[in-house]
C-alpha positions as CSV (number, residue, x, y, z in Angstrom):
1,X,86.6,90.7,84.6
2,X,85.8,87.1,83.7
3,X,86.7,84.0,85.7
4,X,85.6,80.7,84.3
5,X,86.6,77.1,85.1
6,X,87.7,74.7,82.3
7,X,87.9,71.0,82.1
8,X,91.6,71.0,83.1
9,X,90.9,73.1,86.2
10,X,92.2,76.2,84.6
11,X,90.8,79.7,85.0
12,X,90.9,82.9,83.1
13,X,90.7,86.4,84.6
14,X,90.2,89.4,82.4
15,X,90.1,93.0,83.7
16,X,91.5,94.7,86.8
17,X,91.4,97.8,89.0
18,X,88.3,96.7,90.9
19,X,88.2,97.6,94.6
20,X,85.5,97.5,97.3
21,X,84.1,101.0,97.9
22,X,84.3,100.5,101.7
23,X,88.1,100.2,101.6
24,X,88.8,103.0,99.2
25,X,90.3,105.3,101.9
26,X,93.2,103.0,102.4
27,X,93.7,101.4,99.0
28,X,96.5,103.2,97.1
29,X,99.2,102.4,94.7
30,X,101.9,102.3,97.5
31,X,102.4,98.5,97.6
32,X,103.1,96.3,99.3
33,X,101.7,97.0,102.8
34,X,104.6,96.0,105.1
35,X,102.3,96.3,108.1
36,X,99.6,93.9,107.0
37,X,99.1,91.2,109.6
38,X,96.5,89.1,111.3
39,X,95.8,89.6,115.0
40,X,93.9,86.4,115.7
41,X,96.0,83.4,116.8
42,X,93.3,80.7,116.2
43,X,90.7,80.4,113.5
44,X,87.1,81.4,114.3
45,X,84.4,79.6,112.4
46,X,81.1,81.4,111.9
47,X,77.9,79.4,111.4
48,X,76.6,79.9,107.9
49,X,73.2,80.9,109.2
50,X,74.9,83.9,110.9
51,X,76.4,85.2,107.7
52,X,74.3,88.2,106.5
53,X,76.5,89.9,103.9
54,X,74.6,89.9,100.7
55,X,77.5,89.1,98.3
56,X,78.4,86.1,100.5
57,X,74.8,84.9,100.5
58,X,74.6,85.2,96.7
59,X,77.9,83.4,96.4
60,X,76.7,80.5,98.6
61,X,73.3,80.4,96.7
62,X,75.2,80.1,93.4
63,X,77.3,77.2,94.8
64,X,74.1,75.5,96.0
65,X,72.4,75.9,92.7
66,X,75.3,74.2,90.9
67,X,75.7,71.5,93.5
68,X,72.2,70.0,92.9
69,X,72.4,67.5,95.8
70,X,76.0,66.4,95.1
71,X,78.9,66.7,97.5
72,X,80.0,69.9,95.7
73,X,79.9,71.4,92.2
74,X,83.1,71.1,90.0
75,X,85.4,74.0,89.1
76,X,84.6,73.6,85.5
77,X,80.9,74.5,86.2
78,X,81.7,77.9,87.6
79,X,81.2,81.0,85.5
80,X,81.5,83.7,88.1
81,X,80.6,86.6,85.7
82,X,77.0,85.9,86.9
83,X,78.0,87.0,90.4
84,X,79.3,90.4,89.2
85,X,82.8,91.8,88.7
86,X,83.2,93.4,92.1
87,X,82.7,90.2,94.1
88,X,85.1,88.3,91.7
89,X,87.8,90.8,92.6
90,X,87.6,89.6,96.2
91,X,87.7,85.9,95.4
92,X,90.4,83.3,95.6
93,X,90.7,79.8,94.2
94,X,93.2,77.2,95.4
95,X,94.1,73.9,93.8
96,X,94.2,71.0,96.3
97,X,97.4,69.0,95.5
98,X,98.0,65.6,97.1
99,X,100.9,63.4,98.0
100,X,101.7,65.5,99.9
101,X,98.8,67.8,100.6
102,X,99.6,71.3,99.4
103,X,97.4,74.3,98.4
104,X,98.3,76.4,95.4
105,X,96.5,79.6,94.4
106,X,95.1,79.4,90.9
107,X,93.4,82.8,91.3
108,X,93.9,85.7,93.6
109,X,91.5,88.6,92.9
110,X,92.7,92.1,92.4
111,X,91.0,93.5,95.5
112,X,93.0,91.0,97.6
113,X,96.2,92.4,96.0
114,X,95.2,96.0,96.8
115,X,94.2,95.3,100.4
116,X,96.9,92.8,101.4
117,X,99.7,94.1,99.2
118,X,100.7,90.7,97.8
119,X,100.0,88.8,94.6
120,X,99.5,85.1,95.4
121,X,98.4,83.7,92.0
122,X,100.6,80.7,91.2
123,X,102.0,80.6,94.8
124,X,101.4,78.2,97.6
125,X,99.3,79.2,100.7
126,X,102.3,78.5,102.9
127,X,104.2,81.3,101.1
128,X,101.9,84.0,102.4
129,X,103.9,86.3,104.7
130,X,103.6,86.0,108.5
131,X,101.3,83.8,110.5
132,X,98.4,84.4,108.3
133,X,99.6,81.5,106.2
134,X,99.1,79.0,109.1
135,X,95.6,80.3,109.8
136,X,94.5,80.2,106.1
137,X,96.0,76.7,105.8
138,X,94.0,75.4,108.8
139,X,90.8,77.0,107.4
140,X,91.4,75.2,104.0
141,X,92.2,71.9,105.7
142,X,88.9,72.1,107.7
143,X,86.9,72.7,104.5
144,X,88.7,69.8,102.7
145,X,88.5,67.3,105.6
146,X,84.9,68.1,106.5
147,X,83.8,68.5,102.9
148,X,81.4,71.4,103.5
149,X,81.1,75.1,103.0
150,X,82.4,77.1,105.9
151,X,82.7,80.8,107.0
152,X,85.5,82.2,109.1
153,X,86.2,85.5,110.9
154,X,89.7,87.0,110.9
155,X,90.8,90.3,112.5
156,X,93.4,92.0,110.3
157,X,95.4,95.2,110.4
158,X,97.2,97.2,107.8
159,X,98.7,100.7,107.6
160,X,96.1,103.4,107.4
161,X,96.4,106.1,104.7
162,X,96.7,109.8,105.5
163,X,97.5,112.4,102.8
164,X,98.4,109.6,100.3
165,X,101.0,108.1,102.7
166,X,100.5,105.3,105.2
167,X,100.6,106.4,108.8
168,X,98.3,104.9,111.5
169,X,97.2,101.3,111.4
170,X,93.6,100.5,110.5
171,X,91.9,97.3,111.8
172,X,89.2,95.5,109.9
173,X,87.3,92.2,110.1
174,X,87.6,89.7,107.2
175,X,84.6,87.4,106.9
176,X,85.6,84.8,104.4
177,X,83.4,82.2,102.9
178,X,85.2,79.1,101.7
179,X,83.4,76.6,99.5
180,X,84.6,73.1,98.4
181,X,84.6,72.0,94.7
182,X,84.8,68.4,93.5
183,X,85.5,67.1,90.0
184,X,84.4,63.5,90.8
185,X,81.9,64.0,93.6
186,X,84.1,62.3,96.2
187,X,87.4,64.3,96.6
188,X,87.8,68.0,97.1
189,X,90.0,69.3,94.2
190,X,89.6,73.0,94.7
191,X,88.4,75.5,97.2
192,X,86.9,78.8,96.2
193,X,86.6,81.7,98.7
194,X,85.1,85.1,98.9
195,X,86.5,87.8,101.3
196,X,84.4,90.5,102.8
197,X,85.9,93.4,104.8
198,X,84.6,95.8,107.4
199,X,86.8,98.6,108.6
200,X,86.9,99.6,112.3
201,X,89.2,102.6,112.2
202,X,92.7,103.2,113.6
203,X,93.9,100.8,116.3
């Protein structure tokens, strides 16, 4: 897979079928997951210093290396192939539209499709099913207004898999790192995110 920004804010994704090994037991071709939902009502920010997931730390370090003392790097500077194909499958990129403020997914990695059962590329954040849309929107608004990288913890559930068919519901934590991008060094034009999941078993 290749995801690279261009001068017009465009992106290109090549390749598919990637999925995090920790979620293999409940990733199947039976989509969508009608039981996917978030269980937290309010957002929960995690201090960046408390994030210990290696792929998230590498993601943040890459962002910092491109920033070079500026507010944020631009989308056109990103070539995520350097981060590895598996992390890219868990990434999301939103365009920040103004007048009015709206958030549109430019890229929605394949692992997000497999876990959450919905393809959001080309759609607005507000179109995500259920109350997850409101929580994600608030997270994005925080990153945009505060103009800084942020990490959040969400508790999610989706149907568990048994014998190739969904039965019990499995709970997992989503630690998501959201990083601002700026084309002009003043305004946030895009937000790029990396999701990390940890399963907790049936609930």
